TIZA-905263 format. One line per field, with one value per residue: chain; residue in three letters; x, y, z of N, C-alpha, C in turn. Coordinates in steps of 0.05 Angstrom, whole numbers, m for minus. Layout:
<nodes>
dotor c(A/...)
mardren c(ALA/...)
n.X c(X/...)
n.Y c(Y/...)
n.Z c(Z/...)
ca.X c(X/...)
ca.Y c(Y/...)
ca.Z c(Z/...)
c.X c(X/...)
c.Y c(Y/...)
c.Z c(Z/...)
</nodes>
This chain:
<nodes>
dotor c(A/A/A/A/A/A/A/A/A/A/A/A/A/A/A/A/A/A/A/A/A/A/A/A/A/A/A/A/A/A/A/A/A/A/A/A/A/A/A/A/A/A/A/A/A/A/A/A/A/A/A/A/A/A/A/A/A/A/A/A/A/A/A/A/A/A/A/A/A/A/A/A/A/A/A/A/A/A/A/A/A/A/A/A/A/A/A/A/A/A/A/A/A/A/A/A/A/A/A/A/A/A/A/A/A/A/A/A/A/A/A/A/A/A/A/A/A/A/A/A/A/A/A/A/A/A/A/A/A/A/A/A/A/A/A/A/A/A/A/A/A/A/A/A/A/A/A/A/A/A/A/A/A/A/A/A/A/A/A/A/A/A/A/A/A/A/A/A/A/A/A/A/A/A/A/A/A/A/A/A/A/A/A/A/A/A/A/A/A/A/A/A/A/A/A/A/A/A/A/A/A/A/A/A/A/A/A/A/A/A/A/A/A/A/A/A/A/A/A/A/A/A/A/A/A/A/A/A/A/A/A/A/A/A/A/A/A/A/A/A/A/A/A/A/A/A/A/A/A/A/A/A/A/A/A/A/A/A/A/A/A/A/A/A/A/A/A/A/A/A/A/A/A/A/A/A/A/A/A/A/A/A/A/A/A/A/A/A/A/A/A/A/A/A/A/A/A/A/A/A/A/A/A/A/A/A/A/A/A/A/A/A/A/A/A/A/A/A/A/A/A/A/A/A/A/A/A/A/A/A/A/A/A/A/A/A/A/A/A/A/A/A/A/A/A/A/A/A/A/A/A/A/A/A/A/A/A/A/A/A/A/A/A/A/A/A)
mardren c(MET/GLU/ARG/ARG/VAL/TRP/ARG/GLN/PHE/ASP/TRP/VAL/LEU/PHE/GLY/LEU/VAL/VAL/ILE/LEU/ILE/LEU/PHE/GLY/VAL/ILE/MET/ILE/TYR/SER/ALA/ASN/GLN/ASN/GLN/GLU/ASP/LEU/ARG/ASP/LEU/TRP/TRP/THR/GLN/LEU/THR/ARG/ALA/GLY/LEU/GLY/LEU/ALA/LEU/MET/PHE/THR/VAL/ALA/ALA/VAL/ASP/TYR/ARG/HIS/TYR/LEU/SER/PHE/TYR/LYS/PHE/PHE/TYR/VAL/VAL/MET/VAL/GLY/LEU/LEU/GLY/ALA/LEU/PHE/ILE/ALA/ALA/GLU/LEU/THR/GLY/GLY/VAL/LEU/ARG/TRP/LEU/ASP/PHE/SER/LEU/PHE/PRO/VAL/GLN/PRO/SER/GLU/LEU/ALA/LYS/ILE/ILE/VAL/VAL/ILE/VAL/SER/ALA/LYS/VAL/MET/ALA/ASP/TYR/ASP/GLY/GLU/MET/TYR/LYS/VAL/ARG/ASN/PHE/PHE/LEU/THR/PHE/LEU/VAL/VAL/ALA/PRO/PRO/LEU/LEU/LEU/VAL/TYR/LEU/GLN/PRO/ASP/LEU/GLY/THR/THR/ILE/ILE/ILE/GLY/VAL/THR/TRP/PHE/ILE/MET/ALA/MET/MET/ALA/GLY/ILE/HIS/MET/LEU/HIS/VAL/VAL/PHE/LEU/ALA/ALA/SER/GLY/ILE/LEU/ALA/LEU/PRO/VAL/ILE/TRP/LEU/THR/MET/ALA/ASP/TYR/GLN/ARG/GLU/ARG/VAL/PHE/LEU/PHE/LEU/ASN/PRO/SER/HIS/ASP/PRO/ASP/ALA/TYR/PHE/ASN/ILE/ASN/GLN/ALA/LEU/ILE/SER/ILE/GLY/SER/GLY/GLN/THR/MET/GLY/LYS/GLY/PHE/SER/ILE/GLY/THR/GLN/ASN/GLN/LEU/HIS/PHE/LEU/ARG/VAL/ARG/HIS/THR/ASP/PHE/ILE/PHE/SER/VAL/ILE/GLY/GLU/GLU/LEU/GLY/PHE/VAL/GLY/ALA/MET/LEU/LEU/PHE/GLY/LEU/ILE/LEU/LEU/LEU/LEU/TRP/ARG/ILE/MET/ARG/ALA/SER/GLU/LYS/ALA/SER/ASP/ASN/PHE/GLY/ARG/LEU/ILE/CYS/VAL/GLY/VAL/ALA/GLY/VAL/ILE/PHE/PHE/GLN/SER/PHE/VAL/ASN/LEU/GLY/VAL/ASN/VAL/GLY/ILE/LEU/PRO/VAL/THR/GLY/THR/PRO/LEU/PRO/PHE/VAL/SER/TYR/GLY/GLY/SER/SER/LEU/TRP/ALA/PHE/LEU/ILE/SER/ILE/GLY/LEU/VAL/GLU/SER/VAL/VAL/MET/ARG/HIS/ARG/THR/LEU/ASP/PHE/GLU/ALA/SER)
n.X c(m569/m596/m648/m659/m658/m704/m742/m750/m783/m834/m896/m943/m941/m938/m988/m1024/m1013/m1031/m1085/m1101/m1092/m1128/m1175/m1175/m1178/m1229/m1262/m1249/m1271/m1325/m1331/m1328/m1360/m1406/m1389/m1370/m1318/m1284/m1291/m1259/m1216/m1206/m1185/m1138/m1112/m1106/m1072/m1027/m1016/m999/m950/m924/m920/m885/m840/m833/m819/m771/m739/m738/m708/m657/m602/m610/m567/m533/m548/m521/m475/m492/m519/m505/m509/m565/m584/m566/m594/m647/m648/m635/m679/m721/m704/m706/m760/m771/m753/m768/m820/m891/m932/m986/m1048/m1024/m982/m920/m910/m903/m861/m855/m841/m852/m868/m893/m916/m877/m876/m833/m831/m855/m818/m778/m793/m778/m723/m704/m713/m677/m627/m625/m628/m579/m541/m555/m546/m491/m477/m490/m511/m489/m522/m542/m507/m497/m472/m477/m532/m546/m519/m548/m596/m583/m578/m630/m653/m646/m681/m730/m737/m739/m785/m823/m823/m850/m909/m913/m937/m960/m932/m881/m886/m897/m849/m814/m834/m827/m770/m761/m785/m751/m703/m715/m719/m667/m640/m636/m625/m669/m668/m657/m706/m737/m711/m723/m778/m783/m757/m791/m837/m818/m808/m857/m882/m850/m860/m915/m917/m891/m922/m965/m1022/m1069/m1058/m1058/m1111/m1135/m1121/m1148/m1200/m1204/m1201/m1244/m1300/m1343/m1320/m1313/m1361/m1370/m1320/m1315/m1349/m1337/m1311/m1352/m1387/m1358/m1359/m1414/m1420/m1390/m1416/m1468/m1463/m1467/m1471/m1468/m1464/m1489/m1489/m1452/m1434/m1480/m1480/m1504/m1480/m1433/m1446/m1479/m1445/m1436/m1394/m1328/m1265/m1265/m1242/m1189/m1162/m1206/m1223/m1233/m1280/m1317/m1314/m1332/m1385/m1409/m1394/m1396/m1386/m1365/m1336/m1299/m1271/m1250/m1213/m1180/m1160/m1131/m1090/m1065/m1047/m1011/m973/m956/m932/m889/m860/m847/m811/m770/m752/m730/m687/m619/m581/m569/m579/m617/m658/m672/m690/m737/m766/m770/m802/m849/m861/m872/m918/m953/m959/m976/m1024/m1051/m1056/m1087/m1135/m1148/m1160/m1206/m1243/m1246/m1211/m1163/m1131/m1145/m1100/m1087/m1067/m1056/m1087/m1047/m1035/m1089/m1116/m1127/m1074/m1009/m951/m950/m969/m930/m885/m896/m899/m847/m822/m842/m817/m764/m769/m782/m734/m701/m724/m717/m663/m650/m620/m558/m540/m520/m481/m500/m531/m599)
n.Y c(967/919/936/955/909/883/917/897/855/812/831/822/768/746/763/734/682/685/695/648/611/630/623/567/556/576/542/493/501/502/451/418/437/415/369/341/322/342/396/438/440/480/522/498/493/547/564/533/557/608/595/573/618/649/617/622/677/675/641/672/715/697/696/663/642/624/572/542/525/487/446/392/374/383/345/296/297/294/243/212/220/200/148/134/126/73/48/74/93/86/36/55/45/13/41/79/139/181/212/214/266/277/333/347/312/294/294/266/262/309/348/330/346/401/400/369/405/447/420/398/445/467/430/429/482/484/458/494/512/466/423/393/352/282/259/297/302/250/251/290/263/219/244/254/204/168/193/189/133/118/145/122/70/74/58/111/132/177/223/209/213/268/291/270/293/347/350/338/382/422/404/408/464/476/461/409/359/343/290/267/272/238/190/186/181/132/98/102/78/25/11/5/m48/m67/m28/m35/m88/m80/m45/m28/m67/m36/8/m12/m26/24/42/4/18/69/60/27/41/10/m34/m37/m15/4/23/63/100/149/180/185/215/262/280/288/328/371/378/390/440/477/542/585/558/522/551/578/532/501/458/397/344/351/373/333/292/255/259/240/250/306/353/350/316/323/376/411/393/408/463/468/450/485/537/537/543/594/600/559/578/624/601/574/619/646/608/607/660/660/623/651/695/671/651/699/716/680/698/746/731/734/696/630/590/612/622/569/549/577/559/505/507/529/487/444/465/473/421/389/414/404/348/340/368/340/289/302/315/269/254/232/177/164/193/213/265/329/394/448/497/501/453/417/406/398/388/392/444/475/461/482/536/546/538/582/621/613/630/684/700/697/736/782/791/800/837/872/906/970/1005/1053/1103/1098)
n.Z c(m1411/m1402/m1394/m1445/m1474/m1455/m1476/m1526/m1520/m1541/m1536/m1561/m1577/m1525/m1506/m1539/m1522/m1468/m1476/m1502/m1460/m1420/m1449/m1450/m1394/m1382/m1413/m1390/m1340/m1354/m1374/m1329/m1288/m1264/m1240/m1184/m1165/m1203/m1206/m1190/m1224/m1261/m1231/m1213/m1262/m1275/m1234/m1246/m1294/m1278/m1252/m1296/m1330/m1301/m1306/m1360/m1366/m1337/m1369/m1415/m1397/m1398/m1440/m1501/m1527/m1489/m1479/m1515/m1492/m1457/m1481/m1485/m1433/m1424/m1460/m1439/m1390/m1409/m1436/m1392/m1357/m1389/m1393/m1339/m1330/m1341/m1297/m1249/m1255/m1247/m1274/m1310/m1336/m1374/m1393/m1388/m1363/m1325/m1276/m1207/m1167/m1114/m1097/m1145/m1204/m1262/m1332/m1372/m1429/m1447/m1432/m1465/m1516/m1517/m1507/m1549/m1590/m1577/m1576/m1628/m1658/m1645/m1665/m1720/m1732/m1728/m1774/m1813/m1877/m1897/m1891/m1932/m1942/m1938/m1893/m1851/m1848/m1829/m1779/m1751/m1748/m1716/m1668/m1651/m1651/m1603/m1561/m1589/m1594/m1539/m1522/m1555/m1534/m1487/m1479/m1527/m1580/m1604/m1584/m1600/m1656/m1660/m1641/m1679/m1727/m1716/m1713/m1767/m1794/m1776/m1798/m1852/m1857/m1846/m1890/m1915/m1966/m2021/m2034/m1986/m1961/m1993/m1980/m1925/m1928/m1956/m1920/m1877/m1897/m1906/m1854/m1831/m1823/m1780/m1741/m1734/m1713/m1665/m1637/m1582/m1559/m1551/m1582/m1634/m1635/m1635/m1686/m1718/m1703/m1723/m1778/m1785/m1757/m1739/m1720/m1664/m1631/m1578/m1562/m1598/m1580/m1552/m1591/m1627/m1597/m1593/m1645/m1651/m1613/m1635/m1685/m1669/m1648/m1688/m1718/m1679/m1631/m1573/m1528/m1473/m1423/m1429/m1463/m1485/m1493/m1468/m1415/m1395/m1391/m1431/m1465/m1457/m1422/m1430/m1414/m1427/m1475/m1509/m1508/m1549/m1572/m1534/m1540/m1593/m1588/m1550/m1564/m1618/m1691/m1694/m1646/m1654/m1699/m1677/m1641/m1678/m1705/m1665/m1655/m1705/m1709/m1667/m1686/m1731/m1706/m1679/m1723/m1745/m1707/m1718/m1767/m1751/m1721/m1699/m1711/m1737/m1700/m1664/m1701/m1716/m1668/m1660/m1705/m1692/m1645/m1666/m1700/m1664/m1637/m1680/m1704/m1661/m1647/m1695/m1693/m1646/m1659/m1705/m1684/m1654/m1694/m1722/m1763/m1753/m1718/m1648/m1601/m1551/m1544/m1519/m1530/m1546/m1496/m1484/m1468/m1406/m1361/m1331/m1341/m1397/m1407/m1380/m1409/m1460/m1447/m1429/m1478/m1506/m1477/m1495/m1548/m1540/m1517/m1561/m1594/m1563/m1568/m1620/m1647/m1646/m1588/m1567/m1518/m1501/m1462/m1442)
ca.X c(m571/m616/m674/m663/m665/m733/m759/m755/m801/m858/m920/m965/m938/m946/m1017/m1037/m1010/m1048/m1113/m1106/m1093/m1153/m1195/m1175/m1188/m1258/m1275/m1245/m1291/m1351/m1332/m1328/m1374/m1426/m1378/m1358/m1290/m1268/m1301/m1238/m1193/m1200/m1168/m1112/m1100/m1099/m1049/m1005/m1009/m984/m923/m913/m913/m861/m819/m829/m803/m744/m725/m734/m687/m630/m594/m613/m541/m519/m555/m502/m455/m504/m537/m499/m521/m594/m589/m562/m616/m670/m646/m636/m707/m737/m696/m715/m788/m772/m743/m781/m847/m912/m947/m1013/m1062/m1007/m961/m902/m910/m898/m842/m866/m820/m865/m883/m909/m907/m866/m877/m807/m834/m861/m792/m762/m799/m763/m694/m698/m712/m652/m603/m626/m621/m550/m526/m560/m532/m463/m474/m504/m502/m478/m541/m548/m489/m508/m460/m488/m560/m547/m511/m570/m617/m573/m583/m659/m661/m650/m706/m752/m740/m748/m813/m839/m824/m866/m907/m926/m934/m967/m910/m859/m891/m894/m820/m802/m842/m814/m743/m761/m790/m726/m683/m722/m712/m638/m630/m630/m630/m695/m663/m660/m735/m745/m700/m738/m805/m780/m750/m815/m855/m806/m809/m885/m887/m837/m875/m941/m913/m881/m942/m982/m1048/m1088/m1051/m1069/m1141/m1143/m1119/m1171/m1224/m1204/m1206/m1270/m1313/m1361/m1303/m1318/m1379/m1367/m1295/m1319/m1370/m1328/m1305/m1378/m1398/m1343/m1370/m1441/m1417/m1381/m1437/m1493/m1458/m1474/m1457/m1463/m1462/m1513/m1486/m1432/m1442/m1505/m1478/m1516/m1461/m1413/m1457/m1491/m1422/m1434/m1367/m1308/m1239/m1273/m1225/m1162/m1159/m1230/m1232/m1243/m1308/m1333/m1314/m1349/m1413/m1419/m1389/m1402/m1367/m1352/m1316/m1278/m1256/m1234/m1191/m1161/m1147/m1111/m1067/m1051/m1033/m989/m953/m945/m914/m865/m844/m836/m787/m749/m741/m715/m665/m593/m564/m583/m588/m642/m678/m681/m705/m764/m778/m777/m824/m872/m867/m886/m945/m970/m966/m992/m1051/m1063/m1062/m1109/m1159/m1154/m1173/m1232/m1261/m1247/m1194/m1139/m1136/m1141/m1072/m1083/m1050/m1070/m1086/m1028/m1044/m1118/m1124/m1118/m1049/m987/m926/m953/m971/m904/m866/m902/m892/m818/m814/m848/m795/m742/m775/m780/m706/m690/m735/m705/m635/m648/m601/m536/m546/m497/m480/m507/m552/m626)
ca.Y c(947/899/949/957/882/878/932/881/833/811/831/810/739/740/767/712/659/689/692/619/599/638/609/540/555/580/518/472/506/494/422/403/452/400/344/349/315/357/423/458/437/505/537/485/501/576/565/523/577/629/585/570/644/656/602/635/702/668/631/695/733/685/697/636/632/610/544/529/513/467/428/364/369/380/320/274/297/284/214/200/221/181/121/129/117/43/38/86/101/65/29/64/41/m1/59/92/168/201/209/228/279/285/358/346/293/305/277/271/265/337/361/321/363/426/394/361/430/461/405/396/472/471/412/438/508/478/450/514/513/440/402/377/330/258/255/316/294/227/259/303/243/203/259/252/176/156/201/178/105/116/154/101/46/79/67/137/135/204/241/200/225/297/297/264/313/372/348/339/409/437/395/420/492/478/458/382/354/330/261/258/270/213/168/184/170/104/84/101/57/m1/6/2/m74/m69/m11/m48/m111/m72/m28/m40/m76/m15/26/m25/m24/51/43/m11/33/92/50/14/48/m12/m56/m38/8/14/38/86/117/177/194/192/237/286/289/298/354/392/382/402/468/494/567/601/541/519/570/570/515/487/437/372/322/359/376/307/273/235/263/234/265/330/376/345/310/330/403/425/385/425/489/466/447/508/563/533/549/620/594/543/596/641/585/571/645/651/590/616/685/652/611/673/712/655/650/726/716/665/716/768/720/744/674/606/575/624/617/542/545/587/540/481/513/531/460/429/475/468/393/378/425/390/321/341/376/318/268/311/315/242/248/218/159/175/192/223/288/353/418/467/520/501/429/415/391/414/385/402/473/486/457/501/563/548/542/610/637/611/647/711/706/702/762/804/794/797/856/879/930/985/1010/1081/1106/1098)
ca.Z c(m1433/m1396/m1399/m1474/m1483/m1449/m1494/m1550/m1512/m1558/m1519/m1577/m1573/m1498/m1504/m1552/m1504/m1445/m1486/m1506/m1434/m1408/m1464/m1440/m1367/m1382/m1423/m1370/m1320/m1366/m1378/m1304/m1267/m1250/m1231/m1158/m1162/m1223/m1208/m1184/m1242/m1274/m1213/m1214/m1287/m1273/m1216/m1261/m1315/m1265/m1249/m1322/m1340/m1287/m1319/m1387/m1363/m1328/m1393/m1433/m1386/m1403/m1469/m1511/m1536/m1467/m1480/m1532/m1475/m1439/m1496/m1479/m1406/m1428/m1474/m1420/m1371/m1423/m1440/m1365/m1347/m1405/m1384/m1311/m1331/m1342/m1271/m1226/m1260/m1242/m1298/m1308/m1361/m1393/m1404/m1369/m1372/m1304/m1254/m1184/m1151/m1089/m1099/m1169/m1223/m1286/m1356/m1387/m1458/m1453/m1431/m1488/m1539/m1516/m1508/m1577/m1606/m1570/m1585/m1658/m1669/m1642/m1684/m1747/m1736/m1732/m1802/m1829/m1905/m1905/m1884/m1956/m1942/m1925/m1866/m1832/m1845/m1811/m1753/m1737/m1742/m1694/m1643/m1644/m1650/m1576/m1548/m1604/m1586/m1511/m1520/m1568/m1517/m1462/m1507/m1533/m1608/m1612/m1578/m1618/m1683/m1658/m1639/m1705/m1747/m1708/m1723/m1796/m1802/m1771/m1818/m1878/m1856/m1844/m1917/m1924/m1995/m2026/m2034/m1958/m1956/m2006/m1964/m1901/m1935/m1963/m1896/m1861/m1909/m1901/m1825/m1822/m1811/m1754/m1723/m1728/m1696/m1638/m1624/m1561/m1569/m1551/m1604/m1658/m1634/m1643/m1715/m1728/m1698/m1741/m1805/m1785/m1731/m1731/m1709/m1636/m1626/m1551/m1561/m1615/m1568/m1546/m1616/m1638/m1580/m1600/m1671/m1645/m1599/m1654/m1705/m1657/m1641/m1711/m1722/m1654/m1608/m1555/m1506/m1453/m1401/m1433/m1483/m1474/m1493/m1448/m1388/m1387/m1389/m1453/m1475/m1436/m1422/m1444/m1406/m1436/m1503/m1525/m1501/m1573/m1576/m1516/m1553/m1616/m1580/m1535/m1578/m1646/m1712/m1688/m1625/m1666/m1716/m1659/m1632/m1701/m1711/m1644/m1659/m1729/m1702/m1650/m1703/m1747/m1689/m1674/m1747/m1747/m1690/m1732/m1788/m1739/m1706/m1708/m1719/m1746/m1676/m1655/m1722/m1715/m1643/m1666/m1724/m1677/m1627/m1683/m1710/m1643/m1632/m1703/m1709/m1638/m1651/m1717/m1684/m1627/m1673/m1723/m1669/m1647/m1717/m1732/m1787/m1744/m1695/m1621/m1593/m1524/m1546/m1511/m1547/m1533/m1480/m1479/m1453/m1378/m1357/m1320/m1355/m1424/m1407/m1373/m1431/m1481/m1437/m1430/m1506/m1513/m1465/m1513/m1571/m1530/m1514/m1588/m1603/m1547/m1574/m1649/m1658/m1628/m1573/m1558/m1489/m1496/m1442/m1453)
c.X c(m593/m644/m680/m670/m694/m752/m766/m774/m826/m883/m944/m965/m947/m976/m1033/m1036/m1029/m1077/m1120/m1109/m1120/m1177/m1198/m1186/m1218/m1273/m1271/m1266/m1318/m1353/m1336/m1345/m1394/m1416/m1360/m1328/m1272/m1274/m1280/m1214/m1186/m1182/m1140/m1098/m1091/m1074/m1024/m996/m992/m955/m909/m904/m888/m837/m812/m812/m775/m727/m719/m712/m659/m625/m594/m586/m525/m525/m536/m481/m465/m520/m531/m510/m551/m600/m587/m585/m641/m670/m647/m664/m725/m729/m705/m744/m790/m762/m761/m810/m867/m927/m976/m1027/m1045/m985/m944/m899/m899/m877/m852/m843/m832/m881/m901/m898/m896/m868/m853/m811/m841/m835/m775/m768/m782/m733/m687/m696/m685/m628/m602/m618/m591/m534/m530/m547/m502/m457/m489/m493/m491/m497/m548/m529/m500/m498/m474/m518/m563/m539/m533/m593/m608/m577/m611/m668/m665/m676/m731/m758/m750/m777/m832/m843/m841/m892/m923/m921/m939/m944/m885/m862/m887/m865/m807/m809/m829/m785/m742/m766/m765/m705/m689/m714/m681/m625/m622/m638/m656/m691/m664/m689/m745/m736/m716/m766/m803/m774/m774/m834/m844/m808/m837/m891/m875/m852/m901/m937/m904/m901/m957/m1009/m1068/m1083/m1062/m1099/m1150/m1141/m1142/m1197/m1226/m1211/m1234/m1285/m1332/m1346/m1309/m1335/m1375/m1342/m1298/m1338/m1361/m1322/m1332/m1391/m1384/m1354/m1398/m1439/m1410/m1403/m1461/m1489/m1466/m1458/m1449/m1460/m1488/m1512/m1467/m1445/m1469/m1504/m1486/m1495/m1440/m1425/m1469/m1471/m1423/m1405/m1347/m1283/m1243/m1256/m1196/m1161/m1182/m1241/m1243/m1272/m1326/m1336/m1333/m1378/m1424/m1415/m1392/m1379/m1351/m1330/m1293/m1259/m1239/m1210/m1170/m1146/m1126/m1086/m1051/m1035/m1009/m966/m939/m925/m888/m847/m833/m811/m764/m736/m724/m689/m638/m574/m582/m594/m615/m664/m689/m696/m734/m779/m787/m801/m850/m880/m881/m914/m963/m978/m982/m1020/m1065/m1072/m1087/m1135/m1168/m1168/m1202/m1252/m1261/m1231/m1168/m1146/m1132/m1112/m1068/m1065/m1066/m1068/m1068/m1042/m1073/m1126/m1113/m1093/m1027/m962/m928/m953/m944/m884/m871/m895/m862/m809/m820/m827/m770/m745/m772/m750/m693/m699/m721/m676/m630/m629/m581/m543/m520/m500/m487/m530/m579/m635)
c.Y c(927/910/950/930/876/895/917/858/835/808/820/780/731/742/744/687/661/685/663/604/605/625/580/537/558/555/494/476/496/464/406/416/436/372/350/345/330/386/444/456/463/522/525/493/530/579/555/543/599/620/583/597/655/642/614/660/696/658/654/713/723/686/668/625/619/580/528/514/489/446/399/356/365/353/296/273/286/254/200/199/201/152/114/120/87/31/48/92/78/61/36/61/28/17/70/121/187/192/226/239/291/310/358/325/307/285/283/275/294/353/354/338/388/420/385/385/444/446/403/423/476/455/422/465/504/470/469/515/486/417/384/352/306/254/272/310/271/233/273/283/226/217/254/223/164/166/191/149/102/125/133/77/50/62/93/143/164/223/234/214/255/305/293/285/340/372/351/367/426/430/407/450/496/472/430/378/339/300/250/254/244/189/164/172/140/87/81/79/29/m9/0/m26/m78/m53/m24/m71/m103/m53/m43/m48/m54/5/14/m24/3/54/28/5/57/83/38/19/26/m35/m59/m13/20/32/63/107/145/193/203/215/263/297/300/326/376/399/396/431/487/520/581/584/540/539/559/555/501/467/410/349/326/358/350/285/251/236/259/251/292/354/373/341/321/358/417/417/401/453/489/464/473/535/561/539/574/615/579/560/616/627/582/597/651/634/599/642/679/641/633/690/697/655/678/728/702/682/738/757/728/721/649/590/586/620/589/535/554/569/515/484/515/504/444/438/470/439/381/389/410/362/322/348/354/295/277/311/289/237/236/199/173/172/200/248/313/376/439/491/519/477/431/398/409/413/397/432/486/484/477/530/567/553/570/628/636/630/677/719/712/730/785/810/791/817/864/906/944/991/1040/1082/1108/1127)
c.Z c(m1428/m1401/m1429/m1486/m1479/m1465/m1520/m1545/m1530/m1542/m1535/m1574/m1545/m1494/m1516/m1535/m1481/m1453/m1490/m1479/m1420/m1422/m1454/m1412/m1366/m1392/m1404/m1348/m1330/m1367/m1352/m1282/m1251/m1242/m1207/m1157/m1182/m1224/m1205/m1203/m1256/m1258/m1213/m1239/m1287/m1256/m1231/m1283/m1303/m1261/m1276/m1334/m1327/m1299/m1346/m1385/m1354/m1352/m1412/m1424/m1392/m1433/m1480/m1521/m1514/m1467/m1498/m1515/m1458/m1455/m1490/m1452/m1409/m1441/m1455/m1400/m1384/m1426/m1413/m1354/m1363/m1398/m1356/m1310/m1329/m1316/m1249/m1231/m1255/m1268/m1294/m1335/m1382/m1404/m1381/m1378/m1351/m1284/m1231/m1168/m1125/m1091/m1123/m1188/m1248/m1309/m1373/m1417/m1465/m1452/m1455/m1513/m1540/m1521/m1536/m1595/m1602/m1582/m1616/m1670/m1667/m1662/m1713/m1753/m1741/m1761/m1821/m1857/m1915/m1897/m1908/m1958/m1927/m1897/m1845/m1827/m1825/m1783/m1737/m1731/m1718/m1667/m1633/m1641/m1622/m1562/m1563/m1596/m1558/m1507/m1532/m1550/m1492/m1460/m1510/m1562/m1617/m1608/m1595/m1645/m1681/m1657/m1666/m1726/m1741/m1718/m1753/m1806/m1798/m1792/m1845/m1879/m1855/m1871/m1925/m1953/m1998/m2027/m2006/m1951/m1968/m1990/m1939/m1906/m1941/m1938/m1878/m1871/m1903/m1872/m1815/m1810/m1783/m1733/m1715/m1709/m1667/m1624/m1602/m1572/m1571/m1574/m1630/m1659/m1642/m1674/m1728/m1726/m1717/m1769/m1807/m1759/m1721/m1719/m1679/m1629/m1598/m1549/m1578/m1603/m1564/m1571/m1629/m1623/m1587/m1626/m1668/m1632/m1618/m1674/m1694/m1650/m1663/m1712/m1696/m1629/m1591/m1532/m1485/m1430/m1404/m1456/m1472/m1472/m1471/m1420/m1377/m1386/m1409/m1465/m1453/m1442/m1436/m1436/m1415/m1466/m1520/m1517/m1526/m1579/m1559/m1529/m1576/m1609/m1568/m1549/m1608/m1665/m1705/m1667/m1636/m1683/m1699/m1649/m1654/m1706/m1690/m1648/m1684/m1724/m1685/m1667/m1721/m1730/m1683/m1699/m1753/m1731/m1704/m1754/m1776/m1725/m1717/m1716/m1725/m1722/m1666/m1675/m1720/m1690/m1648/m1685/m1710/m1658/m1643/m1694/m1689/m1639/m1655/m1705/m1686/m1639/m1673/m1708/m1666/m1642/m1693/m1709/m1662/m1670/m1732/m1757/m1779/m1721/m1668/m1612/m1564/m1523/m1539/m1531/m1533/m1521/m1472/m1462/m1424/m1377/m1348/m1337/m1383/m1425/m1400/m1395/m1453/m1472/m1436/m1459/m1516/m1501/m1483/m1537/m1563/m1527/m1541/m1598/m1589/m1555/m1604/m1662/m1637/m1614/m1565/m1528/m1483/m1476/m1456/m1456)
</nodes>
């Protein structure tokens, strides 16, 4: 039976993930090859990818329905880790993001994205066919409210929005009433003054800068360099490892938040379209898994994973091309980073687990 389960493994989905990771590793190498202290980051990312893929296969091997019994435990761990940031984390750049576990640091907000998907999928599946009821709608929102608040207080507005949008996408797919959507929109508008007053100073500065680039030309420098990088790549790009804005270090944080600008400069429109195509194929494959799911819990897990990848990609690319304020959000599977990459690979493992068990298997010999 176990062999037959693995026969359902989606190798196309796996292949797309591997290609995106290798794409990222290659561009990280290009971005840092002539900077001594960052030259080996591509190898670090490749090593992390190997561990992350092992985690993905481990998660895929476990029947996703087993998580129904542990969702409360996962939720408590998530809230506990997010709360621990305010006690044990070191304030870096005015924010609390990382917990140091000696062997490696962990970013709880990345883990929160996965757990919110699992817990929300469980609660919404329990109300299958009844999400249009006001009571059920508010109960599912109360589940996501504590992690949203704790992430926002770090402060991390970008991840807060990503988690909130992911929950909303899942709720829409679960069947909430359109009046609930109107209520959420009205509540969001009414909450804007409170959000603005509680935002960190640097977050408000980013909004001002987005609305008026001349407000602070020095702060706008990197966004301008990103736009120059992408625009100068034209159709075919300047060539791998010979992008001027990248190689001369005019473009900052080029291996993390602005990796797409490196791709645009060195590989041009063709490289950018290749990246878009890979992401779209990945999302299509995940949504295909949701359609194949044997139950609503599995379907909503796939929808949630697709929601996180889609919206986080949209935010990162939007920042790079100047249509969104800077958020510090990495590009899934491509940007340099450990916690983010592992979180996304674990989420792919969940999708694979759903695909592998999308139909009842009998016990006949293979």
